[in-house]
C-alpha positions in Angstrom: -39.1 -12.9 14.9 -35.5 -12.7 16.3 -32.7 -11.3 14.1 -30.5 -14.1 12.6 -27.0 -12.8 11.7 -26.2 -13.4 8.0 -23.5 -16.0 7.5 -22.1 -14.7 4.2 -22.2 -11.6 2.0 -24.7 -13.4 -0.2 -27.1 -13.6 2.7 -26.6 -9.8 3.3 -27.4 -9.1 -0.3 -30.6 -11.0 -0.2 -31.9 -9.4 3.1 -34.5 -6.7 2.8 -33.1 -3.8 4.8 -36.1 -1.4 4.3 -37.4 -1.9 7.8 -34.1 -1.2 9.6 -34.2 2.6 9.0 -31.0 4.5 10.0 -29.7 1.8 12.3 -26.1 0.6 11.9 -27.4 -2.8 10.7 -29.6 -1.1 8.0 -26.8 1.2 6.9 -24.4 -1.7 6.4 -27.0 -3.7 4.5 -27.7 -0.7 2.3 -24.0 -0.2 1.6 -23.5 -3.9 0.6 -26.4 -3.6 -1.8 -25.1 -0.3 -3.3 -21.6 -1.7 -3.6 -22.8 -4.8 -5.5 -25.0 -2.7 -7.8 -22.1 -0.3 -8.7 -19.7 -3.1 -9.1 -22.1 -4.8 -11.6 -22.6 -1.6 -13.5 -18.8 -1.0 -13.8 -17.8 -4.5 -14.8 -21.1 -5.6 -16.6 -20.8 -8.8 -14.6 -17.7 -9.9 -16.4 -14.6 -11.2 -14.5 -11.8 -10.0 -16.7 -9.1 -11.6 -14.6 -10.7 -15.0 -15.1 -10.9 -14.5 -18.9 -7.3 -13.4 -19.1 -6.0 -16.5 -17.3 -6.7 -18.8 -20.2 -4.9 -16.6 -22.8 -1.3 -16.9 -23.8 1.1 -14.8 -21.8 2.2 -12.5 -24.7 -1.4 -11.9 -25.6 -2.2 -11.1 -21.9 0.7 -8.5 -21.9 -0.6 -6.8 -25.1 -4.2 -6.7 -23.7 -2.9 -5.1 -20.5 -0.9 -2.6 -22.3 -4.0 -1.5 -24.2 -6.3 -1.6 -21.1 -3.8 0.3 -18.9 -2.5 2.9 -21.4 -3.7 5.5 -18.9 -0.9 4.6 -16.5 1.7 6.4 -18.7 -0.3 9.6 -18.2 0.0 9.4 -14.4 2.6 11.8 -13.1 4.6 9.3 -11.0 5.0 6.9 -13.9 5.4 9.5 -16.7 9.3 9.1 -16.6 9.3 5.3 -16.7 8.2 4.8 -20.3 11.2 6.6 -21.8 13.3 3.4 -21.9 13.0 -0.3 -22.5 13.5 -0.9 -18.8 10.8 1.6 -18.0 8.4 -0.3 -20.3 9.3 -3.6 -18.5 8.5 -2.1 -15.1 5.2 -0.7 -16.4 4.4 -4.2 -17.7 5.2 -5.7 -14.3 2.9 -3.1 -12.6 0.1 -3.7 -15.1 0.3 -7.4 -14.5 -0.4 -6.8 -10.8 -3.2 -4.2 -11.1 -6.6 -5.3 -9.9 -9.9 -3.6 -10.6 -11.8 -2.2 -7.6 -15.0 -0.2 -7.1 -15.9 2.0 -4.1 -19.2 3.6 -3.3 -19.7 7.2 -2.0 -18.5 7.6 1.6 -16.0 4.7 1.4 -12.8 5.3 3.4 -9.6 4.5 1.4 -7.1 5.6 4.0 -7.5 6.2 7.7 -5.3 8.5 9.8 -2.9 6.3 11.8 -3.9 3.2 9.8 -1.6 1.1 7.6 -1.2 2.1 3.9 -1.7 -1.3 2.2 -2.3 -0.3 -1.4 -2.0 2.4 -4.1 -5.3 3.3 -5.8 -5.4 4.6 -9.4 -8.6 6.5 -10.0 -10.3 5.9 -13.3 -13.6 7.6 -12.6 -15.0 9.5 -9.6 -13.8 11.9 -7.0 -12.0 11.5 -3.6 -11.0 14.0 -0.9 -7.8 13.8 1.1 -8.4 15.2 4.7 -5.3 16.1 6.8 -3.1 16.9 3.8 -5.9 18.8 1.9 -5.7 17.5 -1.7 -8.6 16.9 -4.1 -8.3 13.7 -6.1 -10.0 13.0 -9.4 -9.5 11.0 -12.6 -5.9 9.8 -13.3 -4.8 10.8 -9.8 -3.2 8.3 -7.4 -4.0 7.7 -3.8 -1.3 6.1 -1.6 1.6 7.0 -3.8 3.8 7.6 -0.7 3.9 3.8 -0.4 5.9 3.5 -3.6 8.6 6.0 -2.4 8.6 4.3 1.1 9.2 0.8 -0.4 12.1 2.2 -2.5 13.7 4.1 0.3 13.0 2.0 3.4 15.3 -0.9 2.5 18.8 -2.1 2.9 21.2 -3.9 0.6 23.4 -6.8 1.6 26.9 -7.7 0.3 25.4 -9.7 -2.6 23.5 -6.6 -3.8 20.2 -8.1 -2.9 17.6 -5.9 -1.1 16.7 -6.6 2.5 13.5 -5.5 4.1 13.4 -5.5 7.8 10.3 -7.3 9.3 7.7 -5.3 11.2 8.2 -2.1 9.2 5.0 -0.6 7.9 4.0 2.8 6.6 1.2 4.6 8.5 -1.1 7.2 6.9 -1.2 10.8 8.2 -4.5 11.6 6.4 -8.0 10.3 5.8 -9.1 9.7 2.2 -12.8 9.5 1.5 -14.8 8.9 -1.7 -17.0 11.9 -2.6 -18.7 9.9 -5.4 -18.8 6.3 -6.5 -15.2 5.5 -7.7 -13.9 3.1 -10.3 -10.2 2.4 -9.8 -7.4 -0.1 -10.1 -5.3 -1.0 -7.0 -1.8 -2.2 -6.5 -1.3 -4.0 -3.2 1.7 -3.4 -0.9 3.1 -6.9 -1.4 3.1 -6.4 -5.2 4.8 -3.0 -4.8 7.5 -4.5 -2.6 8.0 -7.2 -5.2 8.3 -4.8 -8.1 10.7 -2.4 -6.2 12.8 -5.4 -5.2 13.2 -6.6 -8.8 13.8 -3.2 -10.3 15.4 -1.3 -7.4 18.4 0.0 -9.4 16.3 1.6 -12.1 13.8 3.0 -9.5 16.6 4.8 -7.7 17.3 6.9 -10.8 17.1 10.6 -9.9 14.5 11.2 -12.7 12.3 8.5 -11.5 12.7 9.6 -7.9 11.8 13.1 -8.9 8.7 11.9 -10.7 7.6 9.9 -7.7 8.2 12.6 -5.1 8.0 16.0 -6.8 5.2 15.4 -9.4 3.0 13.7 -6.9 0.0 15.8 -5.7 0.4 14.3 -2.2 4.1 15.0 -1.9 3.8 18.5 -3.4 1.1 19.4 -0.9 3.0 17.8 2.0 6.2 19.8 1.0 4.2 23.1 0.7 2.8 22.5 4.2 6.2 21.9 5.7 7.6 25.0 4.0 4.8 27.1 5.5 5.4 25.7 9.0 9.2 26.4 8.7 8.5 29.9 7.4 6.1 30.7 10.2 8.6 29.4 12.8 11.3 31.6 11.2 9.1 34.7 11.2 8.3 34.0 14.9 12.0 33.7 15.8 12.8 36.9 13.9 10.0 38.7 15.6 11.3 37.6 19.1 14.8 38.7 18.1 13.6 42.1 17.0 11.6 42.6 20.2 14.6 41.6 22.4 16.9 44.1 20.5 14.3 46.9 20.9 14.1 46.3 24.7 17.9 46.1 25.0 18.4 49.4 23.1 15.8 51.1 25.2 17.7 50.4 28.4 
């Protein structure tokens, strides 16, 4: 019997992939089944977003504050909850968070690819390849997108932010799931919206410091740059000493 391509993800979930072995087709079918099983285990089959839609807005806000209390423990947001404006920003972020599950081996970021989301890890482990950083519970992947959205913008005469079309942030690392991962994601469009509304507060030096200098990614990136500059400096000094030695011997 000839192979008939599945027309939807539901077809792929119902196909028995046992006979396909290690072929690309069999691996994809196995990954679809594994992703569905883990998603069901993590959510218990309950669509929380659909349940929240029918509740009053103030009750939705209180529920999100309870569900996303962990966000105040994340380094890059630790300085935002110290004021009323900070709480307002965190409410705006929590309103846009969406639950996401990844299976072991899933690629979150690809070197040279677009960074289109921030991922807040609730359970599981990831590995950052390129800028070697282990990522675990309460860590964030893609936090450079937040700093980029704040910095890579212009302001017109009316004080409104302008974002130039065609500008995108590219990843300089690969991020892979070492285990099954339960997380919440914040998409690039939502980050741009939040940074556009609260740009004045987000340009506060304390907030900028939390975003840049308390982030595992930025700290590792800065340490790598410092090492490169230091090695270059040592090389220049070594060449200068060699030249002086040769000149004095003449």
